[in-house]
Kinemage of the C-alpha trace (Angstrom):
@kinemage 1
@onewidth
@group {chain A} dominant
@subgroup {mainchain}
@vectorlist {calphas} color= white
{ca met a 1} P 23.258 5.537 40.339
{ca asn a 2} L 21.467 4.323 43.461
{ca arg a 3} L 19.092 6.144 45.755
{ca asp a 4} L 18.021 5.818 49.368
{ca pro a 5} L 14.952 3.530 49.371
{ca asp a 6} L 13.250 5.807 51.894
{ca gln a 7} L 13.736 8.949 49.851
{ca lys a 8} L 10.579 10.581 48.591
{ca thr a 9} L 10.015 13.248 46.022
{ca gly a 10} L 9.902 16.640 47.728
{ca pro a 11} L 8.987 20.159 46.652
{ca val a 12} L 11.569 22.524 45.275
{ca asn a 13} L 11.989 26.253 45.815
{ca glu a 14} L 8.936 28.019 44.414
{ca thr a 15} L 11.195 30.606 42.798
{ca arg a 16} L 12.384 27.993 40.341
{ca pro a 17} L 11.360 29.129 36.801
{ca gly a 18} L 8.060 27.624 35.768
{ca ala a 19} L 6.946 26.503 39.215
{ca arg a 20} L 3.956 28.820 39.313
{ca val a 21} L 0.634 27.980 37.684
{ca asp a 22} L -0.372 30.289 34.867
{ca pro a 23} L -3.932 31.671 35.328
{ca val a 24} L -4.923 30.162 31.975
{ca glu a 25} L -3.618 26.802 33.185
{ca arg a 26} L -5.870 27.081 36.222
{ca val a 27} L -8.882 27.478 33.948
{ca tyr a 28} L -7.620 24.542 31.836
{ca ser a 29} L -7.359 22.342 34.942
{ca leu a 30} L -10.820 23.341 36.140
{ca leu a 31} L -12.336 22.487 32.757
{ca leu a 32} L -10.648 19.074 32.747
{ca gly a 33} L -11.989 18.444 36.231
{ca leu a 34} L -15.510 19.260 35.071
{ca ile a 35} L -15.192 17.010 32.023
{ca arg a 36} L -13.770 14.021 33.885
{ca pro a 37} L -17.126 12.581 35.082
{ca leu a 38} L -18.292 12.532 31.464
{ca leu a 39} L -15.358 10.494 30.162
{ca pro a 40} L -17.083 7.071 30.378
{ca leu a 41} L -19.422 8.363 27.665
{ca ala a 42} L -16.429 8.405 25.303
{ca arg a 43} L -16.876 4.656 24.773
{ca ser a 44} L -19.300 5.527 21.983
{ca leu a 45} L -16.577 7.408 20.056
{ca pro a 46} L -14.359 5.812 17.352
{ca pro a 47} L -12.305 2.969 18.869
{ca lys a 48} L -8.907 4.696 18.787
{ca val a 49} L -10.265 7.841 20.429
{ca ala a 50} L -12.261 5.862 22.983
{ca asp a 51} L -9.253 3.679 23.851
{ca ala a 52} L -7.005 6.709 24.365
{ca ile a 53} L -9.514 8.483 26.608
{ca glu a 54} L -10.217 5.384 28.673
{ca gly a 55} L -6.519 4.645 28.947
{ca arg a 56} L -5.781 8.102 30.287
{ca arg a 57} L -8.709 7.934 32.679
{ca leu a 58} L -7.297 4.754 34.238
{ca ala a 59} L -3.593 5.628 33.947
{ca ser a 60} L -2.893 6.813 37.471
{ca ser a 61} L -4.667 3.848 39.093
{ca glu a 62} L -2.769 1.388 36.865
{ca ala a 63} L 0.520 3.065 37.770
{ca arg a 64} L -0.379 2.821 41.463
{ca ala a 65} L -1.106 -0.899 41.143
{ca trp a 66} L 2.154 -1.516 39.281
{ca ala a 67} L 4.207 0.481 41.782
{ca ala a 68} L 2.807 -1.490 44.708
{ca arg a 69} L 4.030 -4.700 43.055
{ca glu a 70} L 7.217 -3.803 41.247
{ca arg a 71} L 8.635 -0.345 42.014
{ca arg a 72} L 12.098 -0.752 43.493
{ca pro a 73} L 12.649 2.463 45.452
{ca glu a 74} L 16.358 1.746 45.929
{ca val a 75} L 17.023 2.285 42.202
{ca pro a 76} L 16.292 5.291 39.979
{ca leu a 77} L 13.364 5.366 37.590
{ca leu a 78} L 13.103 7.229 34.290
{ca trp a 79} L 9.646 8.198 33.040
{ca leu a 80} L 9.714 8.628 29.256
{ca his a 81} L 6.677 10.019 27.453
{ca ala a 82} L 5.973 10.085 23.700
{ca ala a 83} L 2.836 10.963 21.802
{ca ser a 84} L 2.786 7.881 19.565
{ca ala a 85} L 4.877 5.176 17.905
{ca gly a 86} L 6.546 7.564 15.474
{ca glu a 87} L 7.954 9.739 18.225
{ca leu a 88} L 8.828 6.815 20.488
{ca ser a 89} L 10.781 4.953 17.800
{ca gly a 90} L 13.320 7.764 17.676
{ca ala a 91} L 13.999 7.327 21.391
{ca val a 92} L 14.839 3.618 21.143
{ca pro a 93} L 18.602 4.141 20.581
{ca val a 94} L 18.719 6.487 23.583
{ca ile a 95} L 16.957 3.895 25.743
{ca arg a 96} L 19.371 1.217 24.563
{ca leu a 97} L 22.402 3.281 25.611
{ca leu a 98} L 20.859 4.234 28.950
{ca arg a 99} L 20.254 0.585 29.789
{ca gln a 100} L 23.857 -0.243 28.961
{ca glu a 101} L 25.164 2.594 31.130
{ca his a 102} L 22.635 2.190 33.977
{ca pro a 103} L 21.570 -1.465 34.126
{ca glu a 104} L 19.857 -0.852 37.459
{ca leu a 105} L 17.517 1.755 35.964
{ca gln a 106} L 13.765 1.146 35.980
{ca leu a 107} L 11.917 2.517 32.955
{ca ala a 108} L 8.316 3.697 32.645
{ca ile a 109} L 7.023 4.561 29.174
{ca thr a 110} L 3.741 6.374 28.573
{ca val a 111} L 2.058 7.404 25.350
{ca ser a 112} L -0.899 9.527 24.302
{ca ser a 113} L -2.048 7.418 21.340
{ca pro a 114} L -2.931 3.710 21.147
{ca ser a 115} L -0.497 3.389 18.233
{ca gly a 116} L 2.401 3.801 20.644
{ca leu a 117} L 1.540 0.923 22.971
{ca pro a 118} L 2.782 -2.033 20.855
{ca leu a 119} L 6.158 -0.377 20.323
{ca ala a 120} L 6.365 0.660 23.975
{ca arg a 121} L 5.733 -2.915 25.084
{ca ser a 122} L 8.323 -4.260 22.648
{ca ile a 123} L 10.963 -2.133 24.397
{ca glu a 124} L 10.124 -4.092 27.569
{ca pro a 125} L 10.070 -1.291 30.133
{ca glu a 126} L 9.092 -2.043 33.699
{ca phe a 127} L 5.865 -0.062 33.235
{ca thr a 128} L 3.893 0.750 30.074
{ca gly a 129} L 0.687 2.746 29.829
{ca tyr a 130} L -0.979 5.993 28.949
{ca ala a 131} L -0.109 9.402 30.308
{ca pro a 132} L -2.571 10.422 33.028
{ca leu a 133} L -5.404 12.853 32.567
{ca asp a 134} L -3.756 16.249 32.692
{ca thr a 135} L -5.320 17.348 35.971
{ca pro a 136} L -3.284 18.223 39.079
{ca ala a 137} L -4.758 15.321 41.058
{ca glu a 138} L -4.188 12.638 38.386
{ca ser a 139} L -0.691 13.879 37.526
{ca ala a 140} L 0.346 14.117 41.174
{ca ser a 141} L -1.042 10.649 41.864
{ca met a 142} L 0.957 9.087 39.042
{ca leu a 143} L 4.110 10.920 40.088
{ca glu a 144} L 3.671 9.735 43.665
{ca ser a 145} L 3.280 6.137 42.459
{ca leu a 146} L 6.157 6.023 39.982
{ca arg a 147} L 8.485 8.282 41.992
{ca pro a 148} L 10.571 9.093 38.902
{ca asp a 149} L 14.006 10.651 39.093
{ca ala a 150} L 13.438 12.350 35.736
{ca leu a 151} L 10.536 12.852 33.346
{ca val a 152} L 11.599 13.150 29.705
{ca phe a 153} L 9.336 14.039 26.792
{ca val a 154} L 10.127 12.873 23.246
{ca lys a 155} L 9.807 15.383 20.391
{ca leu a 156} L 7.256 17.925 21.660
{ca asp a 157} L 4.353 16.315 23.547
{ca val a 158} L 4.633 18.231 26.857
{ca trp a 159} L 1.491 18.493 29.007
{ca pro a 160} L 0.738 21.556 31.192
{ca gly a 161} L -0.721 19.779 34.225
{ca leu a 162} L 1.861 17.011 34.266
{ca ser a 163} L 4.781 19.399 33.857
{ca his a 164} L 3.522 21.597 36.706
{ca ser a 165} L 2.968 18.661 39.059
{ca ala a 166} L 6.430 17.300 38.261
{ca thr a 167} L 8.010 20.697 38.902
{ca glu a 168} L 6.253 20.973 42.263
{ca ala a 169} L 7.509 17.487 43.122
{ca gly a 170} L 11.079 18.394 42.240
{ca val a 171} L 11.266 15.969 39.312
{ca pro a 172} L 13.636 17.249 36.580
{ca leu a 173} L 11.991 17.691 33.200
{ca gly a 174} L 13.699 17.146 29.868
{ca met a 175} L 13.150 16.663 26.168
{ca ile a 176} L 15.033 14.639 23.559
{ca asn a 177} L 14.766 14.737 19.768
{ca gly a 178} L 13.004 18.079 20.199
{ca thr a 179} L 11.612 19.436 16.965
{ca val a 180} L 8.913 21.917 15.970
{ca arg a 181} L 7.405 21.925 12.514
{ca pro a 182} L 7.346 25.413 10.950
{ca asp a 183} L 3.547 25.348 10.658
{ca ser a 184} L 2.940 23.931 14.147
{ca ser a 185} L -0.145 25.363 15.822
{ca arg a 186} L 1.917 25.655 19.005
{ca leu a 187} L 3.788 28.566 17.466
{ca arg a 188} L 0.626 30.556 16.820
{ca ser a 189} L -1.483 32.630 19.203
{ca pro a 190} L -3.185 31.903 21.531
{ca thr a 191} L -1.646 28.403 21.862
{ca arg a 192} L 1.881 29.770 22.140
{ca gln a 193} L 0.947 32.063 25.029
{ca phe a 194} L -0.904 29.253 26.783
{ca leu a 195} L 2.064 26.866 26.553
{ca arg a 196} L 4.848 29.275 27.555
{ca ser a 197} L 4.691 28.336 31.245
{ca thr a 198} L 4.648 24.656 30.299
{ca tyr a 199} L 7.807 24.778 28.207
{ca ala a 200} L 9.537 27.144 30.641
{ca arg a 201} L 9.556 24.315 33.190
{ca leu a 202} L 11.905 22.142 31.120
{ca asp a 203} L 15.329 21.774 32.735
{ca ser a 204} L 17.205 20.465 29.702
{ca val a 205} L 16.191 20.224 26.056
{ca gly a 206} L 17.978 18.396 23.244
{ca val a 207} L 16.840 19.619 19.834
{ca val a 208} L 17.384 18.366 16.306
{ca gly a 209} L 18.704 21.659 14.891
{ca gln a 210} L 18.966 25.406 15.318
{ca pro a 211} L 15.488 26.145 13.890
{ca asp a 212} L 14.042 23.881 16.586
{ca ala a 213} L 16.062 25.702 19.242
{ca asp a 214} L 14.680 29.029 18.035
{ca ala a 215} L 11.109 27.699 17.979
{ca leu a 216} L 11.331 26.231 21.493
{ca glu a 217} L 12.765 29.495 22.779
{ca met a 218} L 9.665 31.179 21.329
{ca leu a 219} L 7.585 28.621 23.225
{ca gly a 220} L 9.193 29.623 26.505
{ca val a 221} L 12.232 27.376 26.988
{ca asp a 222} L 15.209 29.107 28.582
{ca pro a 223} L 17.817 29.243 25.774
{ca ala a 224} L 20.538 28.363 28.301
{ca arg a 225} L 18.854 24.959 28.726
{ca ile a 226} L 18.777 24.109 25.018
{ca arg a 227} L 21.451 22.094 23.252
{ca ile a 228} L 21.586 20.800 19.684
{ca thr a 229} L 21.891 17.024 19.891
{ca gly a 230} L 20.424 15.844 16.590
{ca asp a 231} L 17.658 13.308 16.059
{ca ala a 232} L 18.202 9.785 17.388
{ca ala a 233} L 15.586 8.595 14.891
{ca phe a 234} L 18.469 8.551 12.392
{ca asp a 235} L 20.429 6.180 14.641
{ca gln a 236} L 17.409 3.902 14.868
{ca ala a 237} L 16.755 3.938 11.117
{ca leu a 238} L 20.399 3.182 10.302
{ca ala a 239} L 20.532 0.332 12.823
{ca thr a 240} L 17.321 -1.166 11.417
{ca ala a 241} L 18.562 -0.888 7.836
{ca asp a 242} L 21.969 -2.364 8.590
{ca thr a 243} L 20.527 -5.231 10.634
{ca gly a 244} L 17.962 -6.041 7.964
{ca arg a 245} L 20.508 -5.932 5.167
{ca ser a 246} L 22.977 -8.173 6.976
{ca ser a 247} L 20.287 -10.707 7.908
{ca gly a 248} L 19.166 -11.197 4.320
{ca val a 249} L 15.606 -11.935 5.509
{ca thr a 250} L 12.872 -10.826 3.092
{ca val a 251} L 9.112 -10.534 3.346
{ca leu a 252} L 7.951 -9.476 -0.110
{ca pro a 253} L 7.778 -11.677 -3.211
{ca ala a 254} L 10.959 -11.695 -5.285
{ca arg a 255} L 11.059 -9.120 -8.064
{ca ser a 256} L 10.988 -10.342 -11.635
{ca pro a 257} L 13.816 -9.216 -13.930
{ca gly a 258} L 13.206 -5.806 -15.459
{ca arg a 259} L 10.689 -4.665 -12.880
{ca val a 260} L 11.203 -1.739 -10.519
{ca arg a 261} L 9.622 -1.865 -7.067
{ca leu a 262} L 7.951 1.309 -5.776
{ca leu a 263} L 6.892 1.124 -2.137
{ca gly a 264} L 4.206 3.446 -0.807
{ca gly a 265} L 5.080 3.827 2.859
{ca ser a 266} L 2.563 4.791 5.546
{ca thr a 267} L -0.067 5.772 2.994
{ca trp a 268} L -3.477 7.399 3.307
{ca pro a 269} L -6.267 7.427 0.690
{ca pro a 270} L -4.891 10.424 -1.295
{ca asp a 271} L -1.474 8.743 -1.540
{ca glu a 272} L -3.033 5.435 -2.548
{ca asp a 273} L -5.137 7.096 -5.264
{ca val a 274} L -2.032 8.716 -6.769
{ca leu a 275} L 0.064 5.543 -6.569
{ca leu a 276} L -2.617 3.321 -8.067
{ca glu a 277} L -3.018 5.711 -10.996
{ca val a 278} L 0.758 5.819 -11.456
{ca ala a 279} L 0.912 2.012 -11.520
{ca arg a 280} L -1.924 1.879 -14.047
{ca glu a 281} L -0.217 4.387 -16.344
{ca ile a 282} L 3.286 2.886 -16.175
{ca gly a 283} L 2.104 -0.718 -16.431
{ca pro a 284} L 3.774 -4.004 -15.490
{ca arg a 285} L 7.286 -2.510 -15.396
{ca leu a 286} L 6.304 -1.075 -12.016
{ca asp a 287} L 5.962 -3.387 -9.036
{ca leu a 288} L 3.804 -1.400 -6.590
{ca val a 289} L 3.641 -2.239 -2.876
{ca leu a 290} L 1.259 -0.336 -0.596
{ca val a 291} L 1.813 -0.183 3.161
{ca pro a 292} L -1.133 1.771 4.606
{ca his a 293} L -0.488 3.815 7.730
{ca glu a 294} L -3.272 1.964 9.507
{ca pro a 295} L -3.637 -1.525 7.956
{ca ser a 296} L -7.043 -2.104 9.507
{ca pro a 297} L -9.558 -4.366 7.758
{ca glu a 298} L -11.393 -1.199 6.693
{ca ala a 299} L -8.248 0.261 5.128
{ca ile a 300} L -7.453 -2.961 3.274
{ca glu a 301} L -11.017 -3.192 1.955
{ca arg a 302} L -10.802 0.428 0.808
{ca ile a 303} L -7.715 -0.354 -1.257
{ca val a 304} L -9.316 -3.516 -2.627
{ca glu a 305} L -12.349 -1.530 -3.808
{ca arg a 306} L -10.120 1.087 -5.410
{ca cys a 307} L -8.139 -1.602 -7.259
{ca arg a 308} L -11.337 -3.139 -8.555
{ca ser a 309} L -12.381 0.220 -9.980
{ca val a 310} L -8.980 0.831 -11.609
{ca trp a 311} L -8.150 -2.680 -12.935
{ca gly a 312} L -11.288 -4.689 -12.467
{ca gln a 313} L -9.554 -7.109 -10.111
{ca asp a 314} L -8.373 -7.372 -6.539
{ca pro a 315} L -4.837 -6.565 -5.386
{ca leu a 316} L -2.560 -9.168 -3.856
{ca ile a 317} L -2.638 -9.301 -0.039
{ca leu a 318} L 0.623 -10.143 1.708
{ca ser a 319} L -0.876 -12.356 4.417
{ca glu a 320} L -2.572 -14.453 1.727
{ca leu a 321} L 0.792 -15.022 0.018
{ca thr a 322} L 2.967 -15.669 3.056
{ca gly a 323} L 0.473 -16.948 5.611
{ca ser a 324} L 1.730 -14.636 8.371
{ca pro a 325} L 3.577 -11.438 7.441
{ca asp a 326} L 4.265 -10.724 11.112
{ca ala a 327} L 6.448 -13.827 11.319
{ca asn a 328} L 9.001 -12.222 8.965
{ca glu a 329} L 10.430 -15.651 8.146
{ca gly a 330} L 10.866 -15.230 4.417
{ca gly a 331} L 9.193 -13.818 1.357
{ca ala a 332} L 6.541 -15.318 -0.851
{ca glu a 333} L 7.168 -16.754 -4.275
{ca ser a 334} L 7.645 -14.311 -7.131
{ca val a 335} L 4.363 -13.061 -8.575
{ca glu a 336} L 4.370 -12.473 -12.310
{ca pro a 337} L 2.395 -9.611 -13.925
{ca asp a 338} L -0.719 -10.590 -15.832
{ca gly a 339} L -0.238 -9.087 -19.294
{ca asp a 340} L -0.416 -5.289 -19.119
{ca val a 341} L -1.888 -5.277 -15.625
{ca ala a 342} L 0.270 -4.065 -12.719
{ca val a 343} L -1.675 -5.402 -9.751
{ca pro a 344} L -0.269 -3.979 -6.500
{ca leu a 345} L 0.604 -5.869 -3.365
{ca val a 346} L -0.951 -4.631 -0.118
{ca val a 347} L 0.813 -5.178 3.210
{ca asp a 348} L -1.799 -5.928 5.856
{ca ala a 349} L 0.444 -6.012 8.935
{ca met a 350} L 2.017 -3.597 11.393
{ca gly a 351} L 5.691 -3.165 12.184
{ca leu a 352} L 7.227 -4.168 8.843
{ca leu a 353} L 7.663 -0.843 7.069
{ca ala a 354} L 11.259 0.014 8.035
{ca gly a 355} L 12.497 -3.368 6.814
{ca leu a 356} L 10.390 -3.281 3.647
{ca tyr a 357} L 12.202 -0.182 2.398
{ca leu a 358} L 15.247 -2.431 1.952
{ca glu a 359} L 13.261 -4.537 -0.524
{ca ala a 360} L 12.263 -1.543 -2.679
{ca asp a 361} L 14.020 0.416 -5.422
{ca leu a 362} L 12.319 3.701 -4.499
{ca ala a 363} L 9.704 4.879 -2.047
{ca leu a 364} L 6.872 7.363 -1.877
{ca val a 365} L 6.200 8.335 1.732
{ca gly a 366} L 2.580 9.088 2.552
{ca gly a 367} L 0.840 12.067 4.075
{ca ala a 368} L 1.933 14.865 1.732
{ca phe a 369} L -0.871 14.993 -0.834
{ca asp a 370} L -3.124 16.747 1.666
{ca ala a 371} L -2.855 18.214 5.151
{ca thr a 372} L -2.411 14.835 6.879
{ca gly a 373} L 1.301 15.509 7.378
{ca leu a 374} L 4.280 13.821 5.751
{ca his a 375} L 5.442 10.723 7.604
{ca ser a 376} L 9.075 9.895 8.302
{ca val a 377} L 11.454 10.064 5.336
{ca ile a 378} L 14.404 8.962 7.486
{ca glu a 379} L 13.811 5.208 7.117
{ca pro a 380} L 13.854 5.091 3.293
{ca ala a 381} L 16.869 7.414 3.327
{ca ala a 382} L 18.697 5.021 5.639
{ca ala a 383} L 17.748 2.185 3.275
{ca gly a 384} L 19.610 4.039 0.516
{ca ile a 385} L 16.770 4.495 -1.990
{ca pro a 386} L 15.308 7.607 -3.674
{ca val a 387} L 12.612 9.243 -1.533
{ca leu a 388} L 9.443 10.685 -3.066
{ca phe a 389} L 6.541 12.520 -1.449
{ca gly a 390} L 3.659 14.812 -2.290
{ca pro a 391} L 3.743 18.618 -2.485
{ca val a 392} L 2.428 19.351 1.044
{ca tyr a 393} L 5.409 18.680 3.292
{ca asp a 394} L 6.822 20.466 6.320
{ca arg a 395} L 9.584 18.163 7.515
{ca arg a 396} L 13.065 19.615 7.573
{ca glu a 397} L 14.481 16.237 6.548
{ca ala a 398} L 12.412 16.402 3.359
{ca glu a 399} L 13.902 19.799 2.522
{ca asp a 400} L 17.377 18.470 3.248
{ca leu a 401} L 16.903 15.463 0.973
{ca leu a 402} L 15.576 17.664 -1.827
{ca gly a 403} L 18.595 19.935 -1.434
{ca arg a 404} L 20.908 16.949 -1.854
{ca asn a 405} L 19.042 15.692 -4.945
{ca ala a 406} L 18.126 12.589 -2.976
{ca ala a 407} L 14.355 13.144 -3.142
{ca leu a 408} L 11.540 14.314 -5.417
{ca ala a 409} L 8.369 16.193 -4.532
{ca val a 410} L 5.625 15.177 -6.966
{ca thr a 411} L 2.075 16.337 -7.608
{ca arg a 412} L -0.983 14.374 -8.649
{ca gln a 413} L -0.521 15.685 -12.181
{ca asp a 414} L 3.168 14.939 -12.715
{ca ala a 415} L 3.719 11.901 -10.473
{ca ala a 416} L 3.499 9.297 -13.249
{ca glu a 417} L 5.748 11.263 -15.597
{ca leu a 418} L 8.439 11.936 -12.978
{ca ile a 419} L 8.427 8.357 -11.703
{ca arg a 420} L 8.648 7.013 -15.254
{ca glu a 421} L 11.633 9.281 -15.956
{ca leu a 422} L 13.293 8.095 -12.774
{ca ile a 423} L 12.896 4.369 -13.397
{ca asp a 424} L 14.147 4.905 -16.966
{ca asp a 425} L 17.417 6.205 -15.508
{ca pro a 426} L 18.944 3.564 -13.183
{ca asp a 427} L 22.120 5.614 -12.723
{ca arg a 428} L 20.114 8.536 -11.408
{ca met a 429} L 18.220 6.266 -9.028
{ca glu a 430} L 21.490 4.867 -7.691
{ca thr a 431} L 22.937 8.358 -7.238
{ca met a 432} L 19.828 9.568 -5.408
{ca gly a 433} L 19.803 6.530 -3.150
{ca ser a 434} L 23.469 6.945 -2.275
{ca ala a 435} L 22.917 10.628 -1.475
{ca ala a 436} L 19.988 9.722 0.779
{ca arg a 437} L 22.074 7.191 2.687
{ca val a 438} L 24.964 9.641 3.131
{ca tyr a 439} L 22.526 12.195 4.520
{ca ala a 440} L 21.278 9.677 7.089
{ca glu a 441} L 24.832 8.729 8.054
{ca glu a 442} L 25.781 12.349 8.713
{ca ser a 443} L 23.276 12.670 11.548
{ca gly a 444} L 26.014 12.425 14.179
{ca asp a 445} L 25.866 10.741 17.578
{ca ala a 446} L 22.341 11.864 18.436
{ca ala a 447} L 21.658 8.774 20.548
{ca gly a 448} L 24.794 9.331 22.612
{ca glu a 449} L 24.012 13.000 23.112
{ca gly a 450} L 20.455 12.177 24.117
{ca ala a 451} L 21.605 9.536 26.586
{ca arg a 452} L 24.048 11.992 28.173
{ca leu a 453} L 21.279 14.572 28.552
{ca val a 454} L 18.977 12.057 30.251
{ca ser a 455} L 21.749 10.792 32.528
{ca glu a 456} L 22.399 14.357 33.683
{ca leu a 457} L 18.710 14.786 34.468
{ca leu a 458} L 18.670 11.573 36.483
{ca glu a 459} L 21.644 12.780 38.500
{ca leu a 460} L 19.890 16.118 39.008
{ca gly a 461} L 16.817 14.281 40.244
{ca leu a 462} L 18.834 12.395 42.813
{ca ser a 463} L 20.518 15.604 43.990
{ca arg a 464} L 17.150 17.298 44.570
{ca arg a 465} L 16.019 14.854 47.252
{ca arg a 466} L 15.367 16.700 50.497
{ca pro a 467} L 17.703 15.664 53.313
{ca asp a 468} L 14.857 15.900 55.844
{ca ser a 469} L 12.796 13.314 53.867
{ca arg a 470} L 15.269 10.508 54.525
């Protein structure tokens, strides 16, 4: 898959669906242009927000500098965009296959959130950064620098200005692992009407299931361009679980005989409050591990304060037991319960959660005790353990696991009772865990399907080069 080094991206026929600019998009672009001079003031905002805004403000200039040094115009380039780490992780198996099939391919990965940058860098693409500000000028500048042969969005994070500029430049647009939550604001007016032109520009869309296909058709995607490919996040979760299990490497302290380990994965304060109360009620039989979604010093201190109020003592902190949890070179010594006290262990490091599910007997995934949004239940399912979550969930995988009796939805009021019943019945826990693993294994070849879709888009991109631009 090679290209002429002198080829440049050229415009396509303006009758191509989605090439026009919607009047509302024009207003959107004008507003962004007016706001742009004020963006340096964003440095006073919370760090994550300020970093994201500054990153997007500088994105096109950073891409231009990279391209001048390292862009190899004789080979194709794929631009992959994901909102954050959660979305990007599901694309990793697709990227792995693409690199095997097209070793000459250059890869650019952009994100919208700072949380996605560490994972993006770990994939080792040729270029990593933020998506540009969604203005015509910034989008066109970044496209001109990267000169991609395809631009692929992961999950749903498609931007109006970027999609229009790419369409004008003749760059094929695609989506992998496409999914739309039933309560997504994108499906409601006026957002749906505003985004119809944006989604209509997509050339090929791989979706997780039929409900996602129906939702994206509502959003404006041509149904003839939609195919059901599954979610490659399952492939990634299974690979992580199998690799971790075969390696035998552990991070957490060894469990004492007779204790059951409950891992709170990607938790927020409401989840932590419920889990800490559950641990207090059940007592030392329960070995509680908390992995906060954002293990910042502030989050760790919040959990410490909550533990002091519940038990009158501090929790255990993983880095204090192991020295460096990021090293992942072996677990700490077993920690025995102190009488009737079930002091939890708090994981104060990023990037360990998927592997930690293998060291648990059951998991409660965070985000579903309020409107935060349930985090991924795929990883604990792939680990083969029962999956629990709060009552406010909108993930199809959660519904599927409940339907297979592989999961439990609990409330603040009944969480302790239901968890106690579960740990009193080891056979039931084993059955639930096995059902969860089978569900993950039945995901199909989503990574292969996604890689085929992207390869087709890359070929389409090469075929759209104008002969007179050679």
